C-alpha positions in Angstrom: 0.0 0.0 0.0 1.4 3.4 -0.9 1.5 6.3 1.6 -1.6 7.7 -0.1 -3.5 4.6 0.9 -3.6 6.1 4.4 -5.6 9.1 3.2 -9.3 9.8 3.5 -10.3 12.5 1.0 -13.4 14.5 1.8 -15.2 16.2 -1.1 -18.0 18.6 -0.2 -20.1 19.2 -3.3 -22.7 21.8 -4.2 -23.7 22.5 -7.8 -20.6 21.3 -9.6 -21.9 19.2 -12.4 -19.4 20.6 -14.9 -16.4 19.4 -12.9 -17.4 16.7 -10.4 -16.7 13.7 -12.6 -13.3 14.9 -13.8 -12.2 16.0 -10.3 -13.3 12.6 -8.9 -11.3 10.8 -11.6 -8.2 12.8 -10.6 -8.6 12.0 -7.0 -9.3 8.3 -7.7 -6.0 8.2 -9.6 -4.2 9.0 -6.4 -5.4 5.7 -4.9 -6.5 7.0 -1.5 -7.9 4.8 1.2 -11.3 6.3 0.6 -13.2 9.2 -0.9 -16.1 10.6 1.0 -18.4 12.8 -1.1 -21.1 14.8 0.5 -23.6 16.4 -1.8 -25.1 19.5 -0.1 -28.4 19.3 -1.9 -27.2 20.3 -5.4 -29.9 21.4 -7.8 -27.9 21.7 -11.1 -27.7 18.0 -12.0 -24.7 17.2 -9.8 -26.8 14.9 -7.6 -27.9 12.9 -10.7 -24.3 12.3 -11.7 -23.5 11.1 -8.1 -26.6 8.9 -8.1 -25.4 7.3 -11.3 -22.0 6.7 -9.7 -23.7 5.0 -6.8 -25.4 2.6 -9.3 -22.3 2.0 -11.5 -19.8 1.7 -8.7 -21.8 0.8 -5.5 -19.6 1.1 -2.4 -16.4 1.6 -4.4 -14.6 2.1 -7.7 -12.7 -0.2 -10.0 -8.9 -0.6 -9.7 -6.6 -1.3 -12.6 -7.6 -5.0 -12.5 -11.3 -4.2 -12.7 -12.0 -5.2 -9.1 -14.2 -3.1 -6.9 -12.8 -1.6 -3.7 -14.8 -0.2 -0.7 -13.4 3.2 -1.2 -16.2 5.5 -2.5 -18.8 6.8 -0.1 -21.5 9.1 -1.5 -23.7 10.9 1.1 -26.6 13.1 0.2 -27.9 16.0 2.4 -31.7 16.4 2.2 -31.3 20.2 2.4 -28.5 22.7 1.7 -26.5 23.3 4.9 -23.1 24.5 3.7 -19.6 23.4 3.2 -18.8 23.1 6.9 -21.8 20.9 7.5 -20.8 18.7 4.6 -17.3 18.3 6.0 -18.7 17.4 9.5 -21.0 14.8 7.9 -18.1 13.2 6.1 -15.9 13.1 9.2 -18.3 10.6 10.8 -17.2 8.1 8.1 -13.4 8.7 8.0 -11.3 5.6 8.6 -7.9 6.8 7.2 -4.9 7.9 9.3 -4.8 11.2 7.4 -7.7 13.3 6.2 -7.8 16.1 3.6 -10.4 18.2 1.8 -10.8 18.5 -1.9 -13.2 20.9 -3.5 -15.2 19.6 -6.5 -13.7 22.1 -9.0 -10.2 22.8 -10.4 -9.1 25.8 -8.5 -6.8 23.3 -6.8 -4.8 20.5 -8.4 -5.4 17.1 -6.6 -1.9 15.9 -7.6 -0.4 18.4 -5.1 -1.9 16.5 -2.1 0.9 14.0 -2.6 3.4 16.5 -1.5 1.2 17.9 1.4 1.0 14.5 3.1 4.7 14.0 3.3 5.4 15.9 6.5 2.7 13.9 8.3 3.9 10.6 6.9 7.4 11.5 8.1 6.2 12.4 11.5 7.3 16.0 11.2 3.8 17.6 11.4 0.3 16.8 12.3 -1.3 19.6 10.3 -0.3 20.8 6.8 -1.8 23.7 4.8 -1.2 24.2 1.1 -0.5 27.9 0.8 -1.5 29.8 -2.4 0.6 32.7 -1.4 4.1 31.2 -0.9 4.6 31.2 -4.7 1.8 33.3 -6.0 2.3 34.0 -9.7 -1.0 35.7 -10.5 -3.2 38.0 -8.5 -6.2 37.5 -10.7 -8.9 38.7 -8.5 -7.4 41.4 -6.4 -10.3 41.9 -4.0 -10.1 38.2 -3.0 -6.3 38.5 -2.7 -6.3 41.5 -0.4 -9.2 40.0 1.6 -7.2 36.9 2.2 -4.1 38.8 3.2 -6.2 40.8 5.7 -7.7 37.6 7.2 -4.2 36.1 7.4 -2.9 39.2 9.2 -5.7 39.1 11.7 -5.4 35.4 12.3 -1.7 35.8 13.1 -2.4 38.8 15.3 -5.1 37.2 17.3 -3.4 33.8 17.7 0.3 34.8 17.7 0.8 32.6 14.6 2.8 33.0 11.4 0.7 31.5 8.6 0.1 32.8 5.1 -3.1 31.2 3.9 -5.8 30.5 6.5 -8.6 30.2 3.9 -6.9 27.5 1.8 -9.0 24.5 0.8 -6.0 22.2 1.1 -5.8 21.5 4.7 -4.3 18.1 5.7 -4.6 16.6 9.2 -3.7 13.6 11.2 -7.2 12.2 11.5 -7.0 11.9 15.3 -6.3 15.6 15.5 -9.1 16.6 13.1 -11.6 14.4 14.9 -10.8 15.9 18.3 -11.7 19.5 17.4 -15.4 19.5 18.0 -16.2 21.4 14.9 -19.4 23.3 14.7 -19.3 25.3 11.4 -22.0 24.9 8.8 -20.7 27.1 6.0 -17.4 28.7 4.9 -16.6 29.6 8.5 -15.2 26.1 8.7 -11.8 27.5 7.6 -11.3 30.0 10.4 -12.9 27.7 13.0 -10.6 24.8 12.3 -7.5 27.1 12.1 -8.4 28.8 15.4 -8.9 25.6 17.2 -5.6 24.2 15.9 -3.7 27.3 16.9 -5.3 27.5 20.3 -4.0 24.0 21.0 -0.5 25.3 20.1 -0.3 22.8 17.2 2.1 24.1 14.6 0.8 24.4 11.1 3.3 23.4 8.4 2.7 25.3 5.1 3.9 24.2 1.7 3.4 26.1 -1.6 0.6 25.0 -4.0 -0.6 26.4 -7.3 -4.0 27.9 -7.7 -6.4 28.8 -10.5 -9.1 31.2 -9.2 -12.5 31.1 -11.0 -15.1 33.8 -11.4 -18.6 33.9 -9.8 -19.9 33.1 -13.3 -17.7 30.0 -13.4 -19.1 28.9 -10.0 -17.2 30.7 -7.2 -19.4 30.8 -4.1 -17.5 32.7 -1.5 -18.0 36.5 -1.1 -17.3 39.5 1.1 -19.9 38.5 3.6 -18.0 35.3 4.2 -15.0 37.4 5.0 -16.9 39.2 7.7 -18.1 35.9 9.1 -14.6 34.6 9.1 -13.4 37.6 11.2 -16.2 37.1 13.7 -15.4 33.4 13.9 -11.7 34.1 14.5 -12.6 36.4 17.4 -15.3 34.0 18.8 -13.0 31.0 19.1 -10.2 33.0 20.7 -12.4 33.1 23.8 -14.5 29.9 23.5 -14.4 26.4 22.2 
């Protein structure tokens, strides 16, 4: 079994019919221990694609020899609750030693997770973030860029930390650490909540550079300025409470 065979990949999904099949194919090619997809009540046809997958590959997906493995878990929310809620649903089914999150679009490249798990495999870290800003080549959407920089500054100020990308999707954890955090977020406030709780425990976050291709709202981007305000409130809230 490769090192990636220790990894549980969580995929929260909402209205991603254009990319879900291709992203899933990329993640499958990594040969993780399991992929846990949670559809957060998609209405654009994504759910129909996932239902077809459940029929064609019940309980798993085929390996190179055509045998089915108990790797693919598809869970369906009966109402829209948000990314954080989808992640919390998936965490109940995690069995791998390492857990990471993959969005169902191509802003992030699944191949880069291979590099992000290395510090955990080698016992050098228990939490690894893939930072978009350690080797940023393109500031495509400046309002998002400066919003992220502000949230990073405030995270470091409030928690005495030194991280560059609190809002990154690519967060990798030792599963026992992730499962001990008592997460409560329902929507995009998952990112500041999980970061705040890690930093409050004095767990060092190892950051490694990743590439990033930002998409527009027309292309499906869902996070906005209101989520930035919520993130700030969440950072302050968890400085004083668990």
